[in-house]
LOGUFI-596920 format. One line per field, with one value per residue (C-alpha): residue in three letters; x, y negated, z negated. Coordinates in pm, 1 decimal, padded with zeros to 6 digits, always signed. Last residue first. Layout:
REM LOGUFI-596920
aa Ala  ...
X X  ...
Y Y  ...
Z Z  ...
***
This chain:
REM LOGUFI-596920
aa Unk  Unk  Unk  Unk  Unk  Unk  Unk  Unk  Unk  Unk  Unk  Unk  Unk  Unk  Unk  Unk  Unk  Unk  Unk  Unk  Unk  Unk  Unk  Unk  Unk  Unk  Unk  Unk  Unk  Unk  Unk  Unk  Unk  Unk  Unk  Unk  Unk  Unk  Unk  Unk  Unk  Unk  Unk  Unk  Unk  Unk  Unk  Unk  Unk  Unk  Unk  Unk  Unk  Unk  Unk  Unk  Unk  Unk  Unk  Unk  Unk  Unk  Unk  Unk  Unk  Unk  Unk  Unk  Unk  Unk  Unk  Unk  Unk  Unk  Unk  Unk  Unk  Unk  Unk  Unk  Unk  Unk  Unk  Unk  Unk  Unk  Unk  Unk  Unk  Unk  Unk  Unk  Unk  Unk  Unk  Unk  Unk  Unk  Unk  Unk  Unk  Unk  Unk  Unk  Unk  Unk  Unk  Unk  Unk  Unk  Unk  Unk  Unk  Unk  Unk  Unk  Unk  Unk  Unk  Unk  Unk  Unk  Unk  Unk  Unk  Unk  Unk  Unk  Unk  Unk  Unk  Unk  Unk  Unk  Unk  Unk  Unk  Unk  Unk  Unk  Unk  Unk  Unk  Unk  Unk  Unk  Unk  Unk  Unk  Unk  Unk  Unk  Unk  Unk  Unk  Unk  Unk  Unk  Unk  Unk  Unk  Unk  Unk  Unk  Unk  Unk  Unk  Unk  Unk  Unk  Unk  Unk  Unk  Unk  Unk  Unk  Unk  Unk  Unk  Unk  Unk  Unk  Unk  Unk  Unk  Unk  Unk  Unk  Unk  Unk  Unk  Unk  Unk  Unk  Unk  Unk  Unk  Unk  Unk  Unk  Unk  Unk  Unk  Unk  Unk  Unk  Unk  Unk  Unk  Unk  Unk  Unk  Unk  Unk  Unk  Unk  Unk  Unk  Unk  Unk  Unk  Unk  Unk  Unk  Unk  Unk  Unk  Unk  Unk  Unk  Unk  Unk  Unk  Unk  Unk  Unk  Unk  Unk  Unk  Unk  Unk  Unk  Unk  Unk  Unk  Unk  Unk  Unk  Unk  Unk  Unk  Unk  Unk  Unk  Unk  Unk  Unk  Unk  Unk  Unk  Unk  Unk  Unk  Unk  Unk  Unk  Unk  Unk  Unk  Unk  Unk  Unk  Unk  Unk  Unk  Unk  Unk  Unk  Unk  Unk  Unk  Unk  Unk  Unk  Unk  Unk  Unk  Unk  Unk  Unk  Unk  Unk  Unk  Unk  Unk  Unk  Unk  Unk  Unk  Unk  Unk  Unk  Unk  Unk  Unk  Unk  Unk  Unk  Unk  Unk  Unk  Unk  Unk  Unk  Unk  Unk  Unk  Unk  Unk  Unk  Unk  Unk  Unk  Unk  Unk  Unk  Unk  Unk  Unk  Unk  Unk  Unk  Unk  Unk  Unk  Unk  Unk  Unk  Unk  Unk  Unk  Unk  Unk  Unk  Unk  Unk  Unk  Unk  Unk  Unk  Unk  Unk  Unk  Unk  Unk  Unk  Unk  Unk  Unk  Unk  Unk  Unk  Unk  Unk  Unk  Unk  Unk  Unk  Unk  Unk  Unk  Unk  Unk  Unk  Unk  Unk  Unk  Unk  Unk  Unk  Unk  Unk  Unk  Unk  Unk  Unk  Unk  Unk  Unk  Unk  Unk  Unk  Unk  Unk  Unk  Unk  Unk  Unk  Unk  Unk  Unk  Unk  Unk  Unk  Unk  Unk  Unk  Unk  Unk  Unk  Unk  Unk  Unk  Unk  Unk  Unk  Unk  Unk  Unk  Unk  Unk  Unk  Unk  Unk  Unk  Unk  Unk  Unk  Unk  Unk  Unk  Unk  Unk  Unk  Unk  Unk  Unk  Unk  Unk  Unk  Unk  Unk  Unk  Unk  Unk  Unk  Unk  Unk  Unk  Unk  Unk  Unk  Unk  Unk  Unk  Unk  Unk  Unk  Unk  Unk  Unk  Unk  Unk  Unk  Unk  Unk  Unk  Unk  Unk  Unk  Unk  Unk  Unk  Unk  Unk  Unk  Unk  Unk  Unk  Unk  Unk  Unk  Unk  Unk  Unk  Unk  Unk  Unk  Unk  Unk  Unk  Unk  Unk  Unk  Unk  Unk  Unk  Unk  Unk  Unk
X +02101.6  +02176.5  +02187.7  +01941.4  +01948.6  +01723.4  +01417.7  +01484.1  +01348.4  +01355.9  +01223.1  +01042.2  +01012.6  +01315.6  +01188.0  +00911.9  +01136.9  +01029.3  +00800.7  +00850.4  +00634.4  +00931.7  +01136.9  +00873.2  +00869.1  +00852.1  +00647.9  +00679.4  +00781.7  +00929.5  +01069.1  +01223.7  +01390.3  +01530.9  +01669.5  +01823.2  +01637.4  +01769.7  +01886.4  +02178.7  +01949.1  +01735.7  +01506.0  +01581.6  +01784.9  +01860.6  +01668.9  +01703.2  +01407.1  +01281.5  +01291.3  +01264.4  +01027.0  +00774.0  +00815.5  +00734.0  +00437.5  +00301.3  +00323.3  +00132.8  +00230.5  +00075.4  +00188.9  -00094.4  -00350.8  -00211.3  -00006.5  +00059.1  +00273.2  +00626.4  +00894.8  +00934.0  +00998.7  +00919.9  +00820.0  +00737.0  +00862.8  +00640.3  +00700.5  +00936.4  +00919.2  +01147.8  +01141.6  +00785.8  +00751.2  +00896.3  +01146.1  +00896.5  +00565.8  +00308.8  +00192.2  +00287.5  -00044.5  -00066.8  +00258.4  +00136.5  -00200.6  -00038.6  +00197.6  -00100.3  -00319.6  -00501.1  -00622.8  -00286.9  -00345.0  -00054.6  +00213.6  +00394.8  +00347.9  +00574.9  +00579.5  +00870.8  +00758.9  +00941.4  +00826.1  +00460.7  +00216.0  -00041.5  -00327.3  -00278.2  -00293.4  -00595.7  -00796.7  -00858.5  -00821.1  -00530.0  -00362.6  -00102.3  +00214.0  +00413.9  +00181.8  +00270.9  +00641.9  +00857.4  +00915.5  +00592.1  +00519.2  +00243.2  +00085.9  +00109.9  -00061.0  -00340.2  -00428.5  -00404.9  -00635.2  -00894.2  -00905.4  -00704.1  -00778.5  -00849.1  -00492.4  -00344.9  -00051.4  +00117.3  +00456.5  +00580.3  +00948.3  +01040.1  +01094.9  +01452.9  +01586.5  +01916.5  +01991.4  +02325.6  +02351.5  +01973.2  +01939.6  +02151.4  +01966.4  +01632.2  +01708.5  +01827.8  +01534.2  +01281.6  +01421.6  +01431.1  +01069.2  +00963.0  +01144.2  +00964.5  +00632.9  +00724.1  +00837.6  +00490.7  +00331.4  +00519.8  +00236.8  +00002.3  +00041.7  +00199.7  -00140.8  -00059.1  -00224.0  -00129.1  -00319.2  -00153.8  +00116.9  -00148.0  -00034.9  +00244.8  +00318.7  +00660.2  +00707.5  +00950.7  +01234.1  +01520.9  +01607.8  +01910.0  +02280.3  +02334.1  +02000.8  +02065.9  +02370.2  +02182.7  +01908.1  +02135.8  +02314.1  +01986.4  +01856.9  +02178.6  +02169.7  +01808.2  +01887.0  +02173.8  +01924.7  +01962.7  +01715.3  +01469.2  +01488.9  +01418.4  +01126.9  +00984.9  +00982.4  +00827.3  +00560.5  +00465.9  +00440.8  +00220.5  -00019.6  -00059.4  -00110.8  -00379.8  -00560.6  -00551.3  -00655.1  -00960.2  -01138.3  -00887.2  -01007.6  -01334.4  -01313.3  -01556.2  -01860.5  -01879.9  -02189.6  -02123.6  -02041.5  -01899.7  -01760.4  -01663.5  -01353.0  -01198.5  -01490.8  -01462.3  -01706.7  -01794.4  -02163.5  -02269.9  -02459.9  -02798.6  -02945.1  -03162.4  -02843.1  -02770.7  -02557.5  -02503.6  -02474.2  -02240.2  -02026.0  -01996.2  -01910.0  -01642.9  -01465.1  -01522.9  -01321.4  -01398.3  -01727.4  -01554.8  -01344.6  -01426.9  -01611.8  -01444.1  -01101.0  -01171.8  -01307.7  -00991.1  -01065.2  -00977.0  -00630.9  -00565.6  -00641.3  -00983.3  -01004.3  -01255.4  -01312.5  -01436.6  -01653.6  -01782.7  -02089.2  -02381.0  -02704.8  -02947.6  -02944.7  -03190.8  -02937.3  -02729.7  -02595.2  -02248.7  -02063.3  -02358.9  -02235.0  -02289.9  -02471.1  -02789.9  -02623.7  -02275.4  -02005.5  -01922.3  -01973.9  -02304.4  -02377.9  -02700.8  -02923.7  -02829.6  -03120.2  -03019.2  -03236.2  -03387.9  -03042.5  -02919.2  -02667.0  -02287.7  -02305.6  -02433.7  -02138.7  -01907.8  -02082.5  -02045.1  -01677.9  -01612.5  -01776.0  -01604.1  -01272.6  -01350.3  -01381.7  -01041.3  -00912.1  -01023.5  -00856.3  -00537.2  -00538.9  -00608.3  -00667.2  -00377.6  -00402.4  -00176.8  -00342.9  -00674.6  -00655.3  -00279.6  -00344.7  -00552.7  -00319.4  -00031.1  -00241.7  -00274.2  -00444.6  -00312.6  -00515.7  -00324.5  -00556.7  -00862.1  -00735.0  -00644.9  -00987.8  -01161.6  -00954.8  -01023.8  -01399.9  -01512.2  -01494.8  -01834.3  -01892.4  -02224.9  -02375.8  -02293.3  -02411.8  -02745.6  -02801.0  -02737.0  -02849.0  -03213.5  -03264.9  -03206.2  -03512.8  -03504.5  -03597.4  -03956.4  -04044.0  -03750.5  -03404.6  -03170.3  -02969.3  -02619.1  -02451.6  -02089.9  -02050.3  -01744.7  -01523.7  -01607.9  -01288.5  -01099.4  -00931.3  -00898.5  -00670.4  -00695.7  -00365.5  -00213.2  -00311.2  -00024.0  +00135.1  -00061.7  +00083.8  -00131.7  -00449.8  -00354.8  -00330.6  -00651.7  -00847.1  -00691.8  -00755.4  -00546.4  -00713.6  -00747.9  -00762.5  -01050.5  -01175.5  -01548.7  -01646.3  -01350.9  -01200.2  -01163.3  -00863.0  -00950.9  -00689.4  -00910.1  -00906.3  -00925.2  -01204.2  -01551.9  -01739.6  -02090.7  -02250.2  -01972.8  -01659.5  -01312.8  -01283.9  -01464.2  -01255.1  -00933.9  -01028.8  -01116.8  -00781.1  -00581.0  -00758.6  -00712.6  -00342.2  -00296.2  -00497.4  -00276.3  +00043.8  -00039.9  -00153.2  +00143.9  +00036.4  +00333.0  +00432.4  +00789.6  +00652.6  +00273.4  +00144.7  -00235.0  -00284.4  -00034.5  +00195.3  +00491.6  +00363.1  +00144.9  +00177.1  +00000.0
Y +01544.2  +01714.6  +02094.7  +02149.8  +01851.0  +01573.6  +01501.8  +01210.6  +00856.9  +00592.0  +00245.3  +00003.9  -00372.3  -00406.3  -00100.5  -00309.8  -00562.4  -00898.1  -01192.0  -01513.0  -01723.3  -01944.7  -01632.4  -01486.1  -01799.1  -01597.4  -01282.6  -00996.1  -00704.6  -00870.5  -01166.4  -00923.8  -00738.8  -01066.6  -01142.5  -00797.5  -00579.9  -00553.2  -00266.4  -00329.2  -00417.7  -00104.4  -00253.2  +00015.8  +00315.9  +00669.5  +00652.9  +00984.5  +01199.8  +01463.9  +01330.5  +00957.3  +00993.2  +01212.2  +01030.9  +00696.4  +00849.2  +01002.4  +00662.5  +00487.7  +00315.1  +00093.8  -00228.2  -00429.6  -00222.7  -00322.5  -00115.5  -00092.2  +00180.0  +00129.7  +00355.3  +00560.6  +00239.1  +00288.1  -00053.7  +00020.2  -00051.7  +00046.6  +00381.1  +00645.7  +00972.4  +01272.8  +01649.4  +01627.8  +01757.1  +02027.0  +02005.3  +02125.4  +02249.7  +02162.9  +01854.9  +01872.0  +01743.9  +01486.1  +01315.0  +01302.3  +01154.8  +00881.8  +00809.9  +00769.2  +00554.2  +00375.4  +00059.4  -00106.1  -00093.2  +00084.5  -00147.7  +00143.0  +00508.7  +00805.7  +01144.5  +01367.2  +01724.9  +02051.1  +02074.7  +02043.7  +01784.6  +01935.7  +01900.1  +01523.7  +01496.0  +01724.7  +01505.4  +01295.1  +01345.5  +01469.4  +01388.3  +01654.5  +01622.9  +01947.6  +02122.5  +01878.5  +01947.1  +01646.8  +01309.1  +01142.4  +00834.6  +01007.5  +01143.6  +00799.5  +00636.8  +00894.1  +00925.8  +00548.9  +00486.1  +00718.0  +00494.0  +00519.0  +00268.3  +00508.4  +00644.2  +00992.4  +01119.1  +01457.2  +01501.4  +01860.2  +01947.2  +02197.1  +02562.8  +02683.6  +02904.6  +02717.1  +02763.2  +02613.1  +02334.4  +02343.9  +02179.3  +01878.1  +01811.4  +01864.0  +01614.1  +01341.1  +01385.9  +01383.7  +01060.3  +00900.6  +00996.3  +00852.3  +00526.1  +00511.9  +00541.0  +00253.8  +00046.1  +00067.8  -00027.4  -00356.7  -00468.5  -00585.0  -00963.5  -00953.6  -00868.5  -00585.7  -00334.8  +00031.3  +00163.2  +00179.2  +00358.7  +00432.0  +00760.5  +00961.8  +01328.4  +01443.6  +01816.6  +02105.8  +01926.9  +02115.3  +02001.7  +01775.4  +01764.8  +01831.2  +01694.4  +01382.7  +01301.9  +01331.8  +01131.7  +00837.1  +00851.8  +00833.4  +00549.1  +00354.7  +00422.7  +00308.5  -00003.3  -00089.9  -00136.1  -00024.1  +00262.5  +00034.3  -00240.7  +00011.5  +00153.6  -00196.7  -00244.8  +00098.8  +00017.5  -00308.3  -00133.2  +00134.8  -00110.3  -00307.6  +00013.2  +00115.2  -00215.5  -00190.9  +00174.9  +00078.0  +00375.3  +00385.0  +00038.6  +00187.7  +00102.8  +00299.3  +00142.5  +00279.0  +00369.3  +00415.3  +00671.1  +00618.8  +00887.2  +00836.4  +00952.5  +01003.4  +01113.9  +00927.8  +00638.6  +00473.7  +00391.2  +00030.7  -00133.5  -00283.8  +00065.4  +00198.9  +00311.4  +00316.3  +00607.8  +00567.2  +00190.3  +00222.1  +00471.8  +00231.1  -00068.6  +00131.0  +00250.2  -00076.8  -00274.5  -00616.6  -00549.4  -00321.0  -00607.5  -00646.6  -00326.7  -00108.5  -00236.2  -00175.5  +00173.9  +00285.7  +00481.5  +00182.8  +00164.7  +00530.7  +00462.1  +00574.2  +00710.6  +00585.3  +00835.3  +00692.0  +00867.7  +00795.1  +00872.7  +00712.7  +00680.8  +00839.1  +00587.9  +00660.5  +00574.8  +00869.9  +00909.5  +01015.6  +01067.5  +01123.5  +01178.9  +01524.7  +01528.3  +01712.3  +02050.9  +02039.7  +01945.8  +01931.2  +01600.5  +01536.9  +01498.8  +01344.4  +01336.5  +01622.5  +01693.4  +01561.9  +01679.8  +01341.6  +01181.6  +01428.6  +01668.0  +01637.7  +01388.4  +01662.3  +01885.2  +01593.0  +01544.4  +01909.2  +01910.3  +01597.2  +01739.4  +02076.8  +01893.2  +01711.5  +02050.6  +02152.5  +01815.9  +01893.4  +02232.5  +02073.2  +01850.4  +01480.9  +01368.7  +01551.1  +01646.2  +01435.5  +01573.4  +01407.0  +01131.1  +01114.1  +01000.2  +00702.6  +00609.8  +00598.0  +00405.4  +00094.9  -00158.3  -00451.9  -00704.3  -00827.7  -00660.6  -00798.5  -01151.4  -01179.5  -01047.5  -01298.4  -01581.1  -01475.8  -01444.5  -01104.3  -00990.9  -00920.3  -00549.4  -00509.9  -00845.6  -00823.7  -00464.7  -00552.1  -00421.2  -00058.1  +00201.8  +00149.1  -00037.9  +00282.6  +00439.1  +00718.1  +01065.4  +01172.5  +01265.9  +01498.6  +01490.6  +01760.3  +01778.2  +01914.7  +02024.5  +02136.8  +02349.5  +02523.4  +02263.5  +02401.7  +02267.3  +02009.2  +01792.4  +02080.9  +02272.9  +02469.1  +02633.3  +02484.7  +02613.5  +02747.6  +02495.4  +02372.9  +02434.0  +02729.2  +02574.5  +02246.2  +02402.7  +02599.6  +02291.5  +02073.8  +02291.6  +02059.4  +01779.9  +01833.3  +01469.4  +01310.2  +01149.7  +01082.8  +01135.1  +00943.0  +01129.6  +00896.0  +00923.9  +00899.0  +00767.9  +00508.8  +00159.8  +00004.1  -00235.2  -00125.6  -00344.9  -00225.2  -00309.6  -00354.1  -00212.4  -00229.7  -00573.8  -00754.9  -00580.2  -00678.5  -01046.1  -01028.9  -00872.5  -01126.2  -01416.0  -01252.3  -01209.3  -01584.5  -01639.4  -01404.7  -01545.2  -01896.7  -01776.0  -01554.2  -01235.9  -01080.2  -00713.9  -00767.1  -00782.3  -00785.4  -00501.5  -00519.5  -00893.6  -00867.4  -01166.6  -00933.8  -00886.9  -00628.4  -00311.0  +00000.0
Z -02280.6  -01945.9  -01954.6  -01670.9  -01436.6  -01553.3  -01344.1  -01113.5  -01145.9  -00875.6  -00958.9  -00729.7  -00685.3  -00455.3  -00269.2  -00110.6  +00061.7  -00076.8  -00006.6  -00201.1  +00032.5  +00113.0  +00182.3  +00413.3  +00629.1  +00948.2  +00920.5  +00674.4  +00895.6  +01203.3  +01010.5  +00760.8  +01049.9  +01182.9  +00836.6  +00782.8  +00536.9  +00185.8  -00031.0  -00263.1  -00553.5  -00529.9  -00796.5  -01049.3  -00941.4  -01058.8  -01386.0  -01563.6  -01651.9  -01898.4  -02252.5  -02192.4  -01896.7  -02076.7  -02407.1  -02243.9  -02060.1  -02381.7  -02551.6  -02270.8  -01948.3  -01682.5  -01855.0  -01700.1  -01886.4  -02225.0  -02465.2  -02837.7  -02995.5  -02860.5  -03006.3  -02685.5  -02487.2  -02118.8  -01988.0  -01626.1  -01275.0  -00985.3  -00822.4  -00691.7  -00886.5  -00855.0  -00917.6  -01045.9  -01402.0  -01624.0  -01907.1  -02164.8  -02014.7  -02282.7  -02097.0  -01729.0  -01592.4  -01872.2  -01770.9  -01410.1  -01510.1  -01717.7  -01428.1  -01193.9  -01418.3  -01131.6  -01304.2  -01251.0  -00876.6  -00702.1  -00571.3  -00406.9  -00491.2  -00429.2  -00601.9  -00501.1  -00550.4  -00622.0  -00985.2  -00885.2  -00754.9  -00517.2  -00766.9  -00771.4  -00393.2  -00384.0  -00625.4  -00419.8  -00048.4  +00158.4  +00489.9  +00568.7  +00778.3  +00774.3  +01020.4  +01297.9  +01264.7  +01186.4  +01350.5  +01230.2  +01444.7  +01641.8  +01323.1  +01162.8  +01461.3  +01498.3  +01131.0  +01099.7  +01396.7  +01241.4  +00935.2  +00616.3  +00341.4  +00055.2  +00060.6  +00027.5  +00230.7  +00191.2  +00357.8  +00371.6  +00363.7  +00634.2  +00558.5  +00502.1  +00780.1  +00811.4  +00439.3  +00330.9  +00587.0  +00606.2  +00265.4  +00363.2  +00687.2  +00516.5  +00240.6  +00476.9  +00715.8  +00431.7  +00290.5  +00636.4  +00710.8  +00375.7  +00455.4  +00790.5  +00608.8  +00376.5  +00673.3  +00829.6  +00497.1  +00531.0  +00761.2  +00485.8  +00463.7  +00809.3  +00960.6  +01200.2  +00965.4  +00942.7  +00641.5  +00303.0  +00109.0  -00154.3  -00302.2  -00143.8  -00213.4  -00093.2  -00056.1  -00102.2  -00281.3  -00444.9  -00799.5  -00827.3  -00745.2  -00375.3  -00254.0  -00462.5  -00247.8  +00080.0  -00089.0  -00159.1  +00177.1  +00370.6  +00155.8  +00208.9  +00583.3  +00609.1  +00408.6  +00643.6  +00924.7  +01287.0  +01258.6  +01081.8  +01343.1  +01619.7  +01417.6  +01376.2  +01753.2  +01799.6  +01540.3  +01711.6  +02048.5  +01892.7  +01734.1  +02057.5  +02253.3  +02005.3  +02054.0  +02433.0  +02434.3  +02229.8  +02073.4  +01787.2  +01688.2  +01561.5  +01190.2  +00979.0  +00823.1  +00471.4  +00277.3  -00090.9  -00355.5  -00702.9  -00930.7  -01293.4  -01474.2  -01817.0  -02038.2  -02370.0  -02344.7  -02677.2  -02664.5  -02612.8  -02898.4  -02817.1  -02831.1  -02551.3  -02385.3  -02015.2  -01906.2  -01531.4  -01557.4  -01853.4  -01664.6  -01370.4  -01583.7  -01767.3  -01454.6  -01272.7  -01523.9  -01672.8  -01849.7  -02099.2  -02232.3  -02602.3  -02693.3  -02432.4  -02531.2  -02899.1  -02831.2  -02647.0  -02329.5  -02111.5  -02270.2  -02185.6  -01818.5  -01699.2  -01346.4  -01088.1  -00808.7  -00483.1  -00229.4  +00119.4  +00331.1  +00148.8  +00346.0  +00099.3  -00185.3  -00464.5  -00732.0  -00612.3  -00964.1  -01073.2  -01402.5  -01633.4  -01985.2  -02132.6  -02465.2  -02373.2  -02358.6  -02507.4  -02256.3  -01887.5  -01708.9  -01535.5  -01166.3  -01041.5  -00734.5  -00505.7  -00270.1  +00072.0  +00358.9  +00450.0  +00462.5  +00727.5  +00572.7  +00586.3  +00299.4  +00067.6  +00152.3  +00080.7  -00252.9  -00344.8  -00246.2  -00452.3  -00763.5  -00716.8  -00688.4  -01011.8  -01179.8  -01044.7  -01163.1  -01518.1  -01509.9  -01384.4  -01688.8  -01749.0  -02108.2  -02269.4  -02638.0  -02859.5  -03174.5  -03082.1  -03345.7  -03290.4  -02932.9  -03046.1  -03329.8  -03083.5  -02830.6  -03044.3  -02817.7  -02618.9  -02417.7  -02111.0  -01858.8  -02039.0  -02093.5  -01726.8  -01627.3  -01851.2  -01706.2  -01350.5  -01393.4  -01279.3  -00919.8  -00766.0  -00755.1  -00925.0  -00833.0  -00465.0  -00461.0  -00614.4  -00965.2  -01019.9  -01268.2  -01355.9  -01030.0  -00836.1  -00988.2  -01241.0  -01131.1  -01198.1  -00841.1  -00813.3  -00663.9  -00787.2  -01105.3  -01151.0  -01472.8  -01506.3  -01816.9  -01675.9  -01832.9  -02176.0  -02335.1  -02130.7  -02393.7  -02635.7  -02403.7  -02078.1  -01996.5  -01685.4  -01342.4  -01137.2  -00901.2  -00602.9  -00256.3  -00151.4  -00285.2  -00123.1  +00219.9  +00180.5  +00073.3  +00343.7  +00644.2  +00855.6  +01055.9  +01430.3  +01521.6  +01709.9  +01391.8  +01407.0  +01046.5  +00911.5  +00614.0  +00319.9  +00092.1  -00276.3  -00511.1  -00670.9  -00816.6  -00468.8  -00555.9  -00444.6  -00202.8  -00125.1  +00208.0  +00459.6  +00305.5  +00446.5  +00600.7  +00320.8  +00062.6  +00239.7  +00242.3  -00126.2  -00202.3  -00003.4  -00175.2  -00516.8  -00439.4  -00413.3  -00731.6  -00932.9  -00785.7  -00901.3  -01243.2  -01315.4  -01488.0  -01661.8  -01668.4  -01551.7  -01194.4  -01183.0  -00973.5  -00974.2  -00938.0  -00657.8  -00630.6  -00604.2  -00251.9  -00083.2  +00120.2  +00000.0
***
């Protein structure tokens, strides 16, 4: 996902700068309007949408992910009774849409800037919160398997004509009569797309919900689904909610003129990339890491972004080229000792993808066709194992990716993704209080402190040549304080066995 350090969701050094905040708000609102016609959901999700009219032969995603997923973790207290999934069908007594949703413009209108800033900066004691549940993980593989059934059921429903749809509600597992509702059709029959809203640890804290619950879509959505007759809002403890909406898909792929314009721009950028010193540095770095660290079998990317010729978003193109370079360097080194070694798979998950992106990225991809896989939430998360490099760039702060990763490997000492490239974080194992903007949590700090070494922070030696920067970011990029994406990222590698 290409953006600037001005992103309201990726605030460098964990500070919200007013000027940058408002600049990013304008970009964000413009992007919302482009993506969603009737109901504008913020990008607080990891769900990749599959265009209904894609001309591509998409891989059998479910089978692919099932083969690549690591063994299911032991179910713990946080996911007890997950098989109690409850579904309800349409009937004449179902509640009306107005009981759950106000108009789309009212529901998803951005909150007041000052209130939002206060909310994302508000700190809560997460140590006490995790001690209250004996440090049990919130997100487990078992939970994501249940989420997968939710998503599969909804996709099956969306394949039917509106008049034949019967699924009305989905409830979370739990004691009969006490399960929270996590999805409601709200009487809408034209929905074709899904978003999963995950709760960060801060959002699960009762103090945050009481004071700032109106500021995040996760909490607002769950409150709409579970309206209380009491004046006091219930404390929400289930960690995700599902939203569905009707999306108008982009049709640029039908225009040979438009696609030619995209392709010519990508070829020009590719030429710059191959001539850049940053490509060589990245190649050398991962050639070296291939010799010393855990072998890589796949890279799973979250939110690298759609291909957009608008210079505000075009840096996504360079992010894909960087992934291709990393894979090329690793494969070349591995095949020196094992010529028959299978290729490294690249899994891509982003809610912005359109048919044009599937076609352009597939055409740009230098590897085997079967090694490039577009996945949907939660398949990207389920695919993460000890041979994975996880990559995210400028991910919204309300997507708790590192919290999810740390949870997935709870109870497996020394395990975790082989490497992680992502936004910088404050990882102090002694820290107790966290805010949303800090991304982390105590279990995340312990996870990185005990299992990982920081290979690079900010990639200080990496910079694109001036003409290359003009091509990617547009002229005047320095005045607008634009940066090469890796300069805001950190690279972590799992410690080699025997390291302290």
